[in-house]
C-alpha positions, 0 to 999 in steps of 0.5 A: 491178530487175524491170520492174513492170506496172501497169494503172491510172493511179493505180498508174502515178502512185504507182509513178512517184513512188516510183521517182523518189524512190528514184532521186533521179530528175531525168528520166522517159521514156515509150515509147508502144506498142501491143504486139507489140514488136520490135527497133524498139521495143527501140531506143526503150526503150534510148534512153529508158533511156540518157537518163532515170532512170525509164522507162515503156513503155505497151502499149495497143491503141487501138480509136480508131485502127482503122477496121476491127473485123476489123483491131483483132481481128487485131492481135497481143497478146503481153503476156508476150513484150513484158514480157520484151523491155522488161525486157531493155532496163531499162524500170522500169514497163509501163503496160498498161491495159484499154480501160475504164481509158483510156475509162471512159465508152466512146469519148470524145465529145471528141477531139484532131483532127489537122486538115489535117495528118492528112488527107493521106497515111496520113490520106487512106487511113485517115480518122479514124486520126490523131484516134484516135492523137492522142487516146490519145497525149494521154491517155498523155502526161498519165498519165505526167507524172513524179510525181503531178498536173499541172505548174505553168504554165511547168514544161515539158520542161527540168525547170523548177519543180523537176519532173523533165525529161519525154521521150516517144520515137517511131519515125521510121518513123511519120513522119506520126504523129511530125510530128502528135505534135510539132505537138500538143505545141507547139500545146497546150503539153504539158510534154514533149520529143518524141524521134525515134528512127531507123527500125530495119531488118532485114538485107535493108532491110525496115523492122521492123513488127508487121505484117511477121509477116503476110507470106508469104515471097514477099510479104516478098521483094516488099516489099523494093522499098519500101526499095530505092526509098527508098534510091535516092532517098536516094543521088541526094539525097546525090550532088546528082542529080535525084531522078527520083521517077518512075523510082523509082515505076516500080520499085515499080509493076513488082512485081506483088505490091505495090499502091502507095498513095502515094510522094512527097517532102515537107517534113519539118515540113509534109508538103507535097510539095516543089517540082517542081524537086527532081525535075528538077534536082539536089536541094538541102536537106532532104526526106522520102520517104514511101511506102505500099503493100499487099503481098498483104493487108498495108499497109506504110509506110516513109520515109527522110530526104533531105539533099544 
């Protein structure tokens, strides 16, 4: 069945309910995106299709996430190619609303705030970014609740109350966003299960990103130092060696085309830096190595889970 494109919340609710009825569906998945899709998004969509009877992907370039109007205007819009990619994965519905549909009265006066968890790392470099991201994710999660209307109290992701199970899929590459979405869903009792999908990388190790297209050949080669430094930490953690973050950071800083923003090892849930002993004594437990840098004019982020 061909993927159906809808542009309003009303159309989405009607189409979702119809498809669930036709398929006698017991589960619905949502893949939120901003378009300019690549293989990383394709993996999100395939995972959702494998786990759900009906799958919705959203394509919406959210203005609240951009502090710079030039950056917003520059963000690639490739709707036809995105639709083709999503159809190849078996996605049932694509929700691609105009800005006026999502924010009918202009920018919202009331927003979801990321709090202290959204003020560090990416939040420190992009003030307000996560407030904008959580606000639109909250709206998308509500738009895509299976069927029509909100569920009764207690009918959450398990499909309780006779409702289909509801899942939303996010990439591990945006680790801070993932942590914040999980916290929002838990704190505000959203009726959805958040599913994390591992980062997809090109053969040379660079994490896939819609921004990679803006790198020159020389800049792309320089950007590989980010994944090499992360891989070094992962190898040391697996081998129960000291992480020696300082030497890994020096590796990145030695690349002249790369301007390092941050590089640290944090708790996967709280994103607080781990104790100093994880750097000087053999690593034990679980961690998350985070890195962000500008390569030429392009800002890139990456991360890797650490486990001893």
